[in-house]
C-alpha positions as a Markdown table, in Angstrom:
| # | Residue | x | y | z |
|---|---|---|---|---|
| 1 | Unk | 120.6 | -164.3 | -108.9 |
| 2 | Unk | 121.6 | -167.8 | -107.6 |
| 3 | Unk | 118.9 | -170.3 | -106.6 |
| 4 | Unk | 117.5 | -170.5 | -103.1 |
| 5 | Unk | 118.9 | -173.0 | -100.6 |
| 6 | Unk | 116.4 | -175.7 | -99.5 |
| 7 | Unk | 114.8 | -175.5 | -96.1 |
| 8 | Unk | 116.0 | -177.9 | -93.4 |
| 9 | Unk | 116.9 | -178.5 | -89.8 |
| 10 | Unk | 119.5 | -176.3 | -88.0 |
| 11 | Unk | 123.0 | -177.7 | -88.5 |
| 12 | Unk | 125.3 | -177.8 | -85.6 |
| 13 | Unk | 128.1 | -175.4 | -85.4 |
| 14 | Unk | 130.6 | -178.2 | -84.7 |
| 15 | Unk | 129.7 | -180.1 | -87.9 |
| 16 | Unk | 129.3 | -183.4 | -86.1 |
| 17 | Unk | 127.1 | -186.0 | -87.7 |
| 18 | Unk | 124.5 | -188.3 | -86.2 |
| 19 | Unk | 125.6 | -191.9 | -85.4 |
| 20 | Unk | 123.6 | -193.2 | -88.4 |
| 21 | Unk | 126.1 | -191.5 | -90.7 |
| 22 | Unk | 128.8 | -193.9 | -89.7 |
| 23 | Unk | 126.7 | -197.1 | -90.4 |
| 24 | Unk | 128.1 | -199.0 | -93.3 |
| 25 | Unk | 130.5 | -196.2 | -94.2 |
| 26 | Unk | 133.5 | -198.6 | -94.7 |
| 27 | Unk | 131.5 | -200.1 | -97.7 |
| 28 | Unk | 130.7 | -196.7 | -99.3 |
| 29 | Unk | 133.1 | -194.6 | -101.4 |
| 30 | Unk | 134.1 | -191.2 | -100.3 |
| 31 | Unk | 134.7 | -188.1 | -102.5 |
| 32 | Unk | 135.2 | -184.4 | -102.3 |
| 33 | Unk | 133.4 | -181.7 | -104.2 |
| 34 | Unk | 135.0 | -178.2 | -104.3 |
| 35 | Unk | 132.9 | -175.3 | -105.4 |
| 36 | Unk | 134.6 | -172.4 | -106.9 |
| 37 | Unk | 131.8 | -169.7 | -107.0 |
| 38 | Unk | 133.5 | -167.2 | -109.3 |
| 39 | Unk | 132.7 | -166.3 | -113.0 |
| 40 | Unk | 134.0 | -163.7 | -115.3 |
| 41 | Unk | 130.5 | -163.1 | -116.7 |
| 42 | Unk | 127.2 | -164.5 | -115.4 |
| 43 | Unk | 125.7 | -166.7 | -118.3 |
| 44 | Unk | 122.1 | -165.8 | -119.0 |
| 45 | Unk | 120.8 | -169.3 | -118.4 |
| 46 | Unk | 122.8 | -170.0 | -115.3 |
| 47 | Unk | 121.2 | -170.5 | -111.9 |
| 48 | Unk | 124.3 | -171.8 | -110.0 |
| 49 | Unk | 125.6 | -170.2 | -106.9 |
| 50 | Unk | 128.2 | -168.2 | -108.7 |
| 51 | Unk | 129.4 | -164.5 | -108.6 |
| 52 | Unk | 131.2 | -162.1 | -110.8 |
| 53 | Unk | 133.6 | -159.6 | -109.3 |
| 54 | Unk | 131.0 | -156.8 | -109.7 |
| 55 | Unk | 128.3 | -158.9 | -107.7 |
| 56 | Unk | 130.9 | -159.7 | -104.9 |
| 57 | Unk | 131.9 | -156.1 | -104.5 |
| 58 | Unk | 134.5 | -155.7 | -101.7 |
| 59 | Unk | 132.9 | -158.3 | -99.4 |
| 60 | Unk | 134.9 | -161.3 | -100.5 |
| 61 | Unk | 138.2 | -162.0 | -102.2 |
| 62 | Unk | 139.1 | -164.5 | -104.8 |
| 63 | Unk | 142.7 | -164.1 | -103.8 |
| 64 | Unk | 141.8 | -165.4 | -100.3 |
| 65 | Unk | 139.5 | -168.1 | -101.5 |
| 66 | Unk | 141.9 | -171.0 | -101.6 |
| 67 | Unk | 142.9 | -170.5 | -97.9 |
| 68 | Unk | 139.2 | -170.4 | -97.0 |
| 69 | Unk | 138.5 | -173.7 | -98.8 |
| 70 | Unk | 141.5 | -175.3 | -97.2 |
| 71 | Unk | 140.0 | -174.1 | -93.7 |
| 72 | Unk | 136.9 | -176.2 | -94.6 |
| 73 | Unk | 138.9 | -179.2 | -95.7 |
| 74 | Unk | 140.6 | -179.1 | -92.3 |
| 75 | Unk | 137.3 | -178.7 | -90.5 |
| 76 | Unk | 135.6 | -181.5 | -92.5 |
| 77 | Unk | 138.4 | -184.0 | -91.7 |
| 78 | Unk | 138.1 | -183.2 | -88.1 |
| 79 | Unk | 134.3 | -183.4 | -88.1 |
| 80 | Unk | 134.3 | -186.8 | -89.8 |
| 81 | Unk | 136.7 | -188.3 | -87.4 |
| 82 | Unk | 134.9 | -186.9 | -84.4 |
| 83 | Unk | 131.6 | -188.2 | -85.7 |
| 84 | Unk | 133.2 | -191.8 | -85.8 |
| 85 | Unk | 133.5 | -192.1 | -89.5 |
| 86 | Unk | 136.3 | -194.6 | -90.6 |
| 87 | Unk | 139.4 | -193.4 | -92.4 |
| 88 | Unk | 138.7 | -193.4 | -96.0 |
| 89 | Unk | 140.8 | -192.3 | -99.1 |
| 90 | Unk | 139.1 | -190.1 | -101.6 |
| 91 | Unk | 138.1 | -192.1 | -104.7 |
| 92 | Unk | 137.1 | -188.9 | -106.6 |
| 93 | Unk | 137.6 | -185.2 | -106.3 |
| 94 | Unk | 135.7 | -182.7 | -108.5 |
| 95 | Unk | 136.3 | -179.0 | -108.7 |
| 96 | Unk | 133.2 | -177.2 | -110.1 |
| 97 | Unk | 131.6 | -173.9 | -110.3 |
| 98 | Unk | 131.5 | -171.2 | -111.4 |
| 99 | Unk | 134.7 | -171.4 | -113.2 |
| 100 | Unk | 137.3 | -173.2 | -111.2 |
| 101 | Unk | 140.1 | -172.1 | -113.5 |
| 102 | Unk | 139.5 | -168.5 | -112.8 |
| 103 | Unk | 141.6 | -169.1 | -109.7 |
| 104 | Unk | 145.3 | -169.5 | -110.4 |
| 105 | Unk | 146.3 | -173.2 | -111.0 |
| 106 | Unk | 148.6 | -172.8 | -108.0 |
| 107 | Unk | 145.4 | -172.2 | -105.8 |
| 108 | Unk | 143.5 | -175.2 | -107.2 |
| 109 | Unk | 146.7 | -177.2 | -106.5 |
| 110 | Unk | 146.9 | -176.0 | -102.9 |
| 111 | Unk | 143.3 | -177.0 | -102.2 |
| 112 | Unk | 143.8 | -180.5 | -103.8 |
| 113 | Unk | 147.2 | -181.0 | -101.8 |
| 114 | Unk | 145.4 | -180.0 | -98.5 |
| 115 | Unk | 142.7 | -182.5 | -99.1 |
| 116 | Unk | 145.2 | -185.3 | -100.0 |
| 117 | Unk | 147.1 | -184.5 | -96.9 |
| 118 | Unk | 143.9 | -185.0 | -94.8 |
| 119 | Unk | 142.4 | -188.0 | -96.6 |
| 120 | Unk | 144.8 | -189.4 | -99.2 |
| 121 | Unk | 143.8 | -190.5 | -102.6 |
| 122 | Unk | 142.7 | -194.1 | -103.5 |
| 123 | Unk | 144.8 | -195.8 | -106.2 |
| 124 | Unk | 143.7 | -194.6 | -109.6 |
| 125 | Unk | 141.5 | -191.8 | -108.2 |
| 126 | Unk | 139.8 | -189.5 | -110.4 |
| 127 | Unk | 140.6 | -185.8 | -110.0 |
| 128 | Unk | 138.5 | -183.4 | -112.3 |
| 129 | Unk | 138.2 | -179.8 | -112.8 |
| 130 | Unk | 135.7 | -178.0 | -114.9 |
| 131 | Unk | 137.0 | -175.2 | -117.1 |
| 132 | Unk | 136.0 | -172.6 | -119.6 |
| 133 | Unk | 138.0 | -172.8 | -122.8 |
| 134 | Unk | 139.1 | -169.2 | -122.4 |
| 135 | Unk | 140.4 | -169.8 | -118.8 |
| 136 | Unk | 143.3 | -172.0 | -119.3 |
| 137 | Unk | 146.7 | -172.0 | -120.8 |
| 138 | Unk | 149.2 | -174.8 | -121.6 |
| 139 | Unk | 151.0 | -173.9 | -118.5 |
| 140 | Unk | 148.1 | -174.0 | -116.1 |
| 141 | Unk | 146.9 | -177.3 | -117.4 |
| 142 | Unk | 150.5 | -178.8 | -117.0 |
| 143 | Unk | 150.6 | -177.4 | -113.4 |
| 144 | Unk | 147.2 | -179.0 | -112.6 |
| 145 | Unk | 148.3 | -182.4 | -114.0 |
| 146 | Unk | 151.5 | -182.3 | -112.0 |
| 147 | Unk | 149.6 | -181.5 | -108.8 |
| 148 | Unk | 147.4 | -184.6 | -109.3 |
| 149 | Unk | 144.5 | -183.6 | -111.5 |
| 150 | Unk | 143.7 | -186.4 | -114.0 |
| 151 | Unk | 140.7 | -185.0 | -115.9 |
| 152 | Unk | 139.2 | -181.7 | -117.3 |
| 153 | Unk | 135.7 | -180.9 | -118.3 |
| 154 | Unk | 135.5 | -178.0 | -120.9 |
| 155 | Unk | 132.2 | -176.0 | -121.1 |
| 156 | Unk | 132.1 | -176.0 | -124.8 |
| 157 | Unk | 128.2 | -175.7 | -125.0 |
| 158 | Unk | 128.0 | -175.2 | -128.7 |
| 159 | Unk | 130.2 | -174.7 | -131.8 |
| 160 | Unk | 127.8 | -172.2 | -133.2 |
| 161 | Unk | 128.6 | -168.4 | -132.6 |
| 162 | Unk | 124.9 | -167.3 | -132.5 |
| 163 | Unk | 124.0 | -170.0 | -130.0 |
| 164 | Unk | 127.0 | -169.1 | -127.8 |
| 165 | Unk | 125.9 | -165.5 | -127.9 |
| 166 | Unk | 122.4 | -166.3 | -126.6 |
| 167 | Unk | 124.0 | -168.3 | -123.8 |
| 168 | Unk | 126.4 | -165.4 | -123.0 |
| 169 | Unk | 129.4 | -167.7 | -123.5 |
| 170 | Unk | 132.5 | -165.7 | -123.8 |
| 171 | Unk | 134.9 | -168.2 | -125.7 |
| 172 | Unk | 135.1 | -168.5 | -129.5 |
| 173 | Unk | 134.6 | -171.9 | -131.1 |
| 174 | Unk | 138.1 | -172.0 | -132.5 |
| 175 | Unk | 139.5 | -172.0 | -129.0 |
| 176 | Unk | 138.0 | -175.4 | -128.1 |
| 177 | Unk | 140.4 | -177.7 | -130.3 |
| 178 | Unk | 143.3 | -175.7 | -128.8 |
| 179 | Unk | 142.5 | -176.4 | -125.1 |
| 180 | Unk | 141.6 | -180.0 | -125.9 |
| 181 | Unk | 145.1 | -180.5 | -127.3 |
| 182 | Unk | 146.7 | -178.6 | -124.5 |
| 183 | Unk | 145.0 | -180.8 | -122.1 |
| 184 | Unk | 146.0 | -184.0 | -123.9 |
| 185 | Unk | 149.7 | -182.8 | -124.0 |
| 186 | Unk | 149.5 | -182.4 | -120.2 |
| 187 | Unk | 148.2 | -186.0 | -120.0 |
| 188 | Unk | 144.7 | -184.9 | -118.8 |
| 189 | Unk | 141.6 | -186.9 | -119.8 |
| 190 | Unk | 139.1 | -184.7 | -121.7 |
| 191 | Unk | 135.3 | -184.2 | -121.4 |
| 192 | Unk | 133.3 | -181.8 | -123.4 |
| 193 | Unk | 130.0 | -180.4 | -122.0 |
| 194 | Unk | 127.3 | -179.5 | -124.6 |
| 195 | Unk | 123.9 | -177.8 | -124.2 |
| 196 | Unk | 121.0 | -178.4 | -126.7 |
| 197 | Unk | 117.6 | -176.6 | -127.1 |
| 198 | Unk | 119.0 | -173.0 | -126.9 |
| 199 | Unk | 116.5 | -170.5 | -128.3 |
| 200 | Unk | 117.2 | -170.1 | -132.0 |
| 201 | Unk | 119.4 | -173.3 | -132.3 |
| 202 | Unk | 118.3 | -175.3 | -135.3 |
| 203 | Unk | 118.5 | -179.1 | -135.7 |
| 204 | Unk | 121.4 | -178.3 | -138.2 |
| 205 | Unk | 123.1 | -176.1 | -135.5 |
| 206 | Unk | 122.9 | -178.8 | -133.1 |
| 207 | Unk | 124.2 | -181.5 | -135.5 |
| 208 | Unk | 127.1 | -179.2 | -136.3 |
| 209 | Unk | 128.1 | -178.7 | -132.6 |
| 210 | Unk | 128.1 | -182.5 | -132.1 |
| 211 | Unk | 130.1 | -183.3 | -135.2 |
| 212 | Unk | 132.6 | -180.5 | -134.3 |
| 213 | Unk | 132.9 | -181.8 | -130.7 |
| 214 | Unk | 133.3 | -185.4 | -131.8 |
| 215 | Unk | 136.0 | -184.4 | -134.3 |
| 216 | Unk | 138.2 | -183.5 | -131.3 |
| 217 | Unk | 137.8 | -187.1 | -130.1 |
| 218 | Unk | 137.0 | -186.4 | -126.4 |
| 219 | Unk | 137.0 | -189.1 | -123.8 |
| 220 | Unk | 133.7 | -188.2 | -122.6 |
| 221 | Unk | 130.7 | -186.1 | -123.7 |
| 222 | Unk | 127.9 | -184.5 | -121.5 |
| 223 | Unk | 124.8 | -183.2 | -123.5 |
| 224 | Unk | 122.3 | -181.5 | -121.3 |
| 225 | Unk | 118.9 | -180.0 | -122.4 |
| 226 | Unk | 118.7 | -176.4 | -121.6 |
| 227 | Unk | 116.4 | -175.8 | -118.6 |
| 228 | Unk | 115.1 | -172.3 | -118.3 |
| 229 | Unk | 115.3 | -171.4 | -114.4 |
| 230 | Unk | 113.1 | -168.6 | -112.9 |
| 231 | Unk | 115.0 | -165.4 | -112.1 |
| 232 | Unk | 117.6 | -165.9 | -114.9 |
| 233 | Unk | 118.2 | -163.4 | -117.6 |
| 234 | Unk | 117.1 | -166.0 | -120.3 |
| 235 | Unk | 113.8 | -166.5 | -118.5 |
| 236 | Unk | 113.2 | -162.8 | -118.7 |
| 237 | Unk | 114.0 | -162.6 | -122.3 |
| 238 | Unk | 111.6 | -165.4 | -123.1 |
| 239 | Unk | 108.9 | -163.8 | -121.0 |
| 240 | Unk | 109.3 | -160.5 | -122.9 |
| 241 | Unk | 109.3 | -162.3 | -126.2 |
| 242 | Unk | 112.9 | -161.4 | -127.2 |
| 243 | Unk | 113.9 | -165.1 | -127.8 |
| 244 | Unk | 111.6 | -168.1 | -128.5 |
| 245 | Unk | 110.7 | -170.5 | -125.7 |
| 246 | Unk | 111.7 | -174.0 | -125.0 |
| 247 | Unk | 110.1 | -176.8 | -127.0 |
| 248 | Unk | 109.9 | -180.4 | -125.6 |
| 249 | Unk | 109.6 | -181.9 | -129.1 |
| 250 | Unk | 112.7 | -180.0 | -130.2 |
| 251 | Unk | 114.6 | -181.3 | -127.2 |
| 252 | Unk | 113.6 | -185.0 | -128.0 |
| 253 | Unk | 114.8 | -184.7 | -131.7 |
| 254 | Unk | 118.0 | -183.1 | -130.5 |
| 255 | Unk | 118.6 | -185.9 | -128.0 |
| 256 | Unk | 118.0 | -188.6 | -130.7 |
| 257 | Unk | 120.6 | -186.8 | -132.9 |
| 258 | Unk | 123.0 | -186.9 | -130.1 |
| 259 | Unk | 122.6 | -190.5 | -129.4 |
| 260 | Unk | 122.9 | -191.3 | -133.0 |
| 261 | Unk | 126.1 | -189.3 | -133.6 |
| 262 | Unk | 127.9 | -190.0 | -130.3 |
| 263 | Unk | 127.3 | -193.6 | -130.3 |
| 264 | Unk | 128.5 | -193.8 | -134.0 |
| 265 | Unk | 131.7 | -192.2 | -132.8 |
| 266 | Unk | 132.3 | -195.0 | -130.5 |
| 267 | Unk | 131.2 | -193.5 | -127.1 |
| 268 | Unk | 128.5 | -195.3 | -125.1 |
| 269 | Unk | 125.9 | -193.8 | -122.9 |
| 270 | Unk | 126.1 | -194.7 | -119.2 |
| 271 | Unk | 123.7 | -192.1 | -117.9 |
| 272 | Unk | 120.9 | -190.4 | -119.7 |
| 273 | Unk | 122.9 | -187.2 | -120.5 |
| 274 | Unk | 126.4 | -188.7 | -120.4 |
| 275 | Unk | 128.6 | -190.8 | -122.8 |
| 276 | Unk | 132.1 | -192.1 | -122.4 |
| 277 | Unk | 134.6 | -193.8 | -124.8 |
| 278 | Unk | 135.2 | -196.6 | -122.4 |
| 279 | Unk | 133.5 | -197.6 | -119.0 |
| 280 | Unk | 136.6 | -196.5 | -117.3 |
| 281 | Unk | 136.3 | -193.0 | -118.8 |
| 282 | Unk | 132.8 | -192.4 | -117.2 |
| 283 | Unk | 132.8 | -189.7 | -114.7 |
| 284 | Unk | 133.2 | -191.7 | -111.5 |
| 285 | Unk | 132.4 | -188.7 | -109.3 |
| 286 | Unk | 128.9 | -188.2 | -110.7 |
| 287 | Unk | 128.5 | -191.9 | -110.6 |
| 288 | Unk | 129.1 | -191.7 | -106.9 |
| 289 | Unk | 126.4 | -189.1 | -106.5 |
| 290 | Unk | 123.9 | -191.3 | -108.5 |
| 291 | Unk | 124.7 | -194.4 | -106.5 |
| 292 | Unk | 124.4 | -192.7 | -103.1 |
| 293 | Unk | 128.1 | -192.7 | -102.0 |
| 294 | Unk | 129.5 | -190.2 | -99.4 |
| 295 | Unk | 130.9 | -186.7 | -100.3 |
| 296 | Unk | 131.7 | -183.6 | -98.6 |
| 297 | Unk | 131.1 | -180.4 | -100.4 |
| 298 | Unk | 133.6 | -177.5 | -99.9 |
| 299 | Unk | 132.6 | -174.0 | -100.6 |
| 300 | Unk | 129.6 | -171.6 | -100.4 |
| 301 | Unk | 126.3 | -173.2 | -101.3 |
| 302 | Unk | 128.0 | -176.6 | -101.6 |
| 303 | Unk | 125.9 | -179.7 | -100.7 |
| 304 | Unk | 127.3 | -182.7 | -98.9 |
| 305 | Unk | 125.9 | -186.2 | -98.2 |
| 306 | Unk | 127.3 | -188.8 | -95.7 |
| 307 | Unk | 125.2 | -191.9 | -94.7 |
| 308 | Unk | 121.8 | -190.4 | -95.4 |
| 309 | Unk | 122.6 | -187.0 | -93.8 |
| 310 | Unk | 122.6 | -184.2 | -96.2 |
| 311 | Unk | 123.5 | -180.6 | -95.7 |
| 312 | Unk | 124.3 | -177.4 | -97.4 |
| 313 | Unk | 126.5 | -174.4 | -96.8 |
| 314 | Unk | 125.7 | -170.8 | -96.6 |
| 315 | Unk | 125.6 | -169.3 | -100.0 |
| 316 | Unk | 127.6 | -166.0 | -100.0 |
| 317 | Unk | 131.4 | -166.2 | -100.1 |
| 318 | Unk | 131.6 | -163.5 | -97.3 |
| 319 | Unk | 129.3 | -165.3 | -95.0 |
| 320 | Unk | 131.1 | -168.6 | -95.8 |
| 321 | Unk | 134.5 | -167.2 | -95.0 |
| 322 | Unk | 133.2 | -165.5 | -91.8 |
| 323 | Unk | 131.8 | -168.9 | -90.4 |
| 324 | Unk | 135.2 | -170.6 | -91.0 |
| 325 | Unk | 137.3 | -167.8 | -89.7 |
| 326 | Unk | 135.3 | -168.1 | -86.5 |
| 327 | Unk | 135.9 | -171.9 | -86.4 |
| 328 | Unk | 132.2 | -173.0 | -86.9 |
| 329 | Unk | 130.5 | -175.0 | -89.6 |
| 330 | Unk | 129.6 | -173.2 | -92.7 |
| 331 | Unk | 126.4 | -175.3 | -93.0 |
| 332 | Unk | 123.2 | -173.5 | -93.1 |
| 333 | Unk | 120.9 | -176.4 | -92.7 |
| 334 | Unk | 120.8 | -180.1 | -93.0 |
| 335 | Unk | 118.3 | -183.1 | -93.2 |
| 336 | Unk | 118.5 | -186.7 | -92.2 |
| 337 | Unk | 116.8 | -188.9 | -94.8 |
| 338 | Unk | 114.7 | -191.8 | -93.7 |
| 339 | Unk | 115.0 | -195.3 | -95.4 |
| 340 | Unk | 111.9 | -194.7 | -97.6 |
| 341 | Unk | 113.3 | -191.4 | -98.9 |
| 342 | Unk | 116.7 | -192.9 | -99.6 |
| 343 | Unk | 115.2 | -195.8 | -101.6 |
| 344 | Unk | 113.1 | -193.3 | -103.6 |
| 345 | Unk | 116.2 | -191.3 | -104.4 |
| 346 | Unk | 118.1 | -194.4 | -105.4 |
| 347 | Unk | 115.3 | -195.5 | -107.8 |
| 348 | Unk | 115.1 | -192.0 | -109.4 |
| 349 | Unk | 118.9 | -192.0 | -109.9 |
| 350 | Unk | 119.8 | -195.5 | -110.7 |
| 351 | Unk | 117.0 | -195.8 | -113.2 |
| 352 | Unk | 118.8 | -193.3 | -115.4 |
| 353 | Unk | 122.0 | -195.5 | -115.6 |
| 354 | Unk | 122.9 | -197.9 | -118.4 |
| 355 | Unk | 123.7 | -200.5 | -115.6 |
| 356 | Unk | 120.0 | -200.2 | -114.7 |
| 357 | Unk | 118.0 | -200.5 | -111.5 |
| 358 | Unk | 117.6 | -203.7 | -109.4 |
| 359 | Unk | 113.8 | -204.4 | -109.8 |
| 360 | Unk | 113.7 | -206.0 | -106.5 |
| 361 | Unk | 114.3 | -202.5 | -104.9 |
| 362 | Unk | 110.7 | -201.5 | -106.1 |
| 363 | Unk | 107.5 | -201.8 | -104.2 |
| 364 | Unk | 105.1 | -204.5 | -105.6 |
| 365 | Unk | 103.3 | -201.9 | -107.5 |
| 366 | Unk | 106.5 | -200.7 | -109.1 |
| 367 | Unk | 107.5 | -204.3 | -110.1 |
| 368 | Unk | 104.1 | -204.9 | -111.5 |
| 369 | Unk | 104.5 | -201.6 | -113.7 |
| 370 | Unk | 107.5 | -203.1 | -115.4 |
| 371 | Unk | 105.5 | -205.3 | -117.8 |
| 372 | Unk | 103.7 | -202.2 | -119.0 |
| 373 | Unk | 106.9 | -200.3 | -119.6 |
| 374 | Unk | 108.2 | -203.1 | -121.6 |
| 375 | Unk | 105.0 | -203.1 | -123.8 |
| 376 | Unk | 105.3 | -199.3 | -124.2 |
| 377 | Unk | 108.9 | -199.8 | -125.5 |
| 378 | Unk | 110.4 | -197.9 | -122.5 |
| 379 | Unk | 112.4 | -200.7 | -120.8 |
| 380 | Unk | 114.6 | -203.3 | -122.4 |
| 381 | Unk | 112.8 | -206.6 | -122.1 |
| 382 | Unk | 115.9 | -208.8 | -121.9 |
| 383 | Unk | 117.4 | -206.8 | -119.1 |
| 384 | Unk | 114.1 | -206.9 | -117.2 |
| 385 | Unk | 114.0 | -210.6 | -117.5 |
| 386 | Unk | 117.4 | -210.6 | -115.7 |
| 387 | Unk | 115.9 | -208.4 | -112.9 |
| 388 | Unk | 117.3 | -205.1 | -114.2 |
| 389 | Unk | 115.4 | -202.2 | -115.3 |
| 390 | Unk | 117.3 | -200.6 | -118.2 |
| 391 | Unk | 115.8 | -197.7 | -120.3 |
| 392 | Unk | 115.6 | -198.0 | -124.0 |
| 393 | Unk | 116.2 | -194.9 | -126.1 |
| 394 | Unk | 112.5 | -194.1 | -126.0 |
| 395 | Unk | 112.6 | -194.6 | -122.2 |
| 396 | Unk | 115.6 | -192.2 | -121.9 |
| 397 | Unk | 113.5 | -189.6 | -123.6 |
| 398 | Unk | 110.8 | -190.2 | -121.0 |
| 399 | Unk | 112.9 | -191.0 | -118.0 |
| 400 | Unk | 110.9 | -188.9 | -115.6 |
| 401 | Unk | 107.7 | -190.5 | -116.7 |
| 402 | Unk | 109.2 | -193.9 | -116.3 |
| 403 | Unk | 110.2 | -193.1 | -112.8 |
| 404 | Unk | 106.9 | -191.9 | -111.8 |
| 405 | Unk | 105.3 | -195.2 | -112.9 |
| 406 | Unk | 107.5 | -197.4 | -110.9 |
| 407 | Unk | 107.4 | -195.3 | -107.6 |
| 408 | Unk | 104.4 | -195.7 | -105.3 |
| 409 | Unk | 101.7 | -193.0 | -105.4 |
């Protein structure tokens, strides 16, 4: 089942934010995340807040979901204004899931239109939807593009049938080049998501998946190491010995192959797990997360962040819809981050970016640690001399360890 929500303070039913949320807001970007919590099949590795029709039973309706999400859009707009936040256009919108494209394209367009009516889109705004390769058609992609979507991120995961089977993915590899072409024909930018380290995936399998994905000439690639979450089907299979476990050395070898092949194809890394053909084609919505901008998360289980205030919605679609139909916030809890916590999070996230981390943000102990990181080949010395901490390839492989060394004990 989906992961447990964090603990936190009670969230007010009117959704109003404390005064600190408005401080400096005019200088921060604003985006919208829309969670679509529906999947045709629950993948064995997935720990996201998603539901199949069987899991939902009769308690929630996909048909009514767009209207419920729009109700939260309207609630959010009122709450932000009443909390003294300045008017800001959306720089990014991201529809994630689940499988957003399980909803009719018309419903996704309705939600986007409602958000644009409330906040407007900044010039050149990025509007993304995730999609499974078997959940789109040429017509649906064209409708999304006409509605204002600019980008689609396809969950390719692998080009190898036996790997897809372990992951419980439902599409066939031959479907991917089709949908990439359909998206291009519609005028959408294309990203492909890959997963490495699946039990039973060889180095040759991973190399083949990368070469196949790159042959489609995507604008962007994400390559994530498989993490086995407690409570998932895959975790149980590993525990029972039905499939082999995860190997950190295997992950490292596969990351190095990814960097080699993706960079040779002309895409550059901008975050440890993400590569883009040009800087403009980096996922700006994710960059907004990593740089601490503001966003409102629409949907059950969605998380939001505005000016150091973070909150999360109730998880189940039925409870979520019930809150909104009653005119109250769907938030289950929230927390207000102090300056020290916000700085720690900034260090943890910005250290993963190719643009690097301003060394002056570090405490003295962290600044003193940089010399040792250079000596260990984890940080680029030229960038460090200019006051930026930028990871080397070895540093990317050990990014979490680097962060531990630059943060205070």
